[in-house]
C-alpha positions in Angstrom: -32.2 42.1 -43.1 -33.7 44.5 -40.6 -37.4 44.6 -40.2 -39.3 47.8 -39.8 -41.7 48.2 -36.8 -44.7 47.9 -39.2 -43.3 44.7 -40.6 -42.8 43.4 -37.1 -46.4 44.3 -36.2 -47.7 42.5 -39.3 -45.6 39.4 -38.4 -47.1 39.5 -34.9 -50.6 39.6 -36.4 -49.7 36.6 -38.7 -48.6 34.6 -35.6 -51.8 35.4 -33.8 -53.8 34.5 -36.8 -52.0 31.1 -37.2 -52.7 30.4 -33.5 -56.4 30.9 -34.0 -56.6 28.7 -37.1 -54.6 26.0 -35.2 -57.0 26.1 -32.3 -59.9 25.6 -34.7 -58.1 22.7 -36.3 -57.5 21.1 -32.9 -61.2 21.4 -32.1 -62.1 19.7 -35.3 -59.6 16.9 -34.7 -61.3 16.1 -31.3 -64.4 14.9 -33.2 -68.0 15.2 -32.1 -69.0 17.9 -29.6 -68.2 16.8 -26.1 -68.4 18.1 -22.5 -65.8 20.4 -21.2 -64.3 17.7 -19.0 -64.1 15.3 -21.9 -62.3 18.0 -23.9 -59.9 18.7 -21.0 -59.0 15.0 -20.8 -58.4 14.6 -24.5 -56.5 17.8 -25.2 -53.3 16.7 -23.5 -53.1 13.8 -25.9 -53.2 16.1 -28.9 -49.7 17.1 -30.2 -51.1 20.1 -32.0 -52.5 21.4 -28.7 -49.0 21.5 -27.3 -47.5 22.9 -30.5 -50.1 25.7 -30.4 -49.4 26.3 -26.7 -45.7 26.7 -27.5 -46.5 29.1 -30.4 -48.4 31.3 -27.9 -45.6 31.1 -25.4 -43.2 32.3 -28.0 -45.7 34.9 -29.2 -46.0 36.3 -25.6 -42.2 36.8 -25.5 -42.3 38.5 -28.9 -45.3 40.7 -27.9 -43.6 41.8 -24.7 -40.4 42.7 -26.7 -42.4 44.5 -29.3 -44.1 46.7 -26.7 -40.6 47.9 -25.7 -40.3 49.3 -29.2 -43.7 50.8 -30.0 -46.8 52.0 -28.1 -49.5 49.4 -27.3 -52.1 51.5 -29.1 -50.1 51.1 -32.4 -49.1 47.5 -31.9 -52.7 46.5 -31.1 -53.9 47.8 -34.4 -52.1 44.9 -36.1 -53.7 42.4 -33.8 -57.2 43.9 -34.4 -56.8 43.0 -38.1 -57.1 39.4 -37.0 -60.8 40.3 -36.4 -61.0 40.7 -40.2 -58.8 37.9 -41.4 -59.8 35.1 -39.0 -63.5 35.1 -40.0 -62.6 35.2 -43.7 -60.1 32.3 -43.4 -62.7 30.3 -41.3 -65.1 30.8 -44.2 -62.6 29.7 -46.7 -60.9 26.8 -44.8 -63.7 25.5 -42.6 -66.8 26.4 -44.5 -68.1 28.6 -41.7 -70.9 31.0 -42.5 -70.4 34.7 -42.8 -73.7 36.5 -42.4 -74.4 40.0 -43.8 -74.0 41.3 -40.2 -70.5 39.6 -40.0 -69.5 41.2 -43.3 -70.7 44.7 -42.2 -68.9 44.3 -38.9 -65.7 43.3 -40.7 -65.9 46.3 -42.9 -66.4 48.6 -39.9 -63.3 47.1 -38.3 -61.3 47.8 -41.4 -62.6 51.4 -41.5 -61.9 51.8 -37.8 -58.3 50.6 -38.1 -57.7 52.8 -41.1 -59.0 55.8 -39.2 -56.9 55.1 -36.1 -53.8 54.4 -38.2 -54.0 57.8 -39.9 
């Protein structure tokens, strides 16, 4: 099966989205808020930290390849959709709050992406 460039871009957005959710999960697994130095010493012991780092390594290769196929301005539209999906998933998965300002901002991003895409 051959993917279209739009499908490739959507796949890229999904990978980026998965990475952000993984980083939030890692932060929750560390427990109580701690200093930056405590976080830096605990992260190397977390297998999910390394798995997420590897995901971003692969994503960087994929992104570079994608940019040989389509212009950055088009490819980045798909990444900008993570600004919409990540807050909604954080609300659903982690019970984070979405204020009215957040919702209005998310709607503006959607409108902006739709305008630029056409």
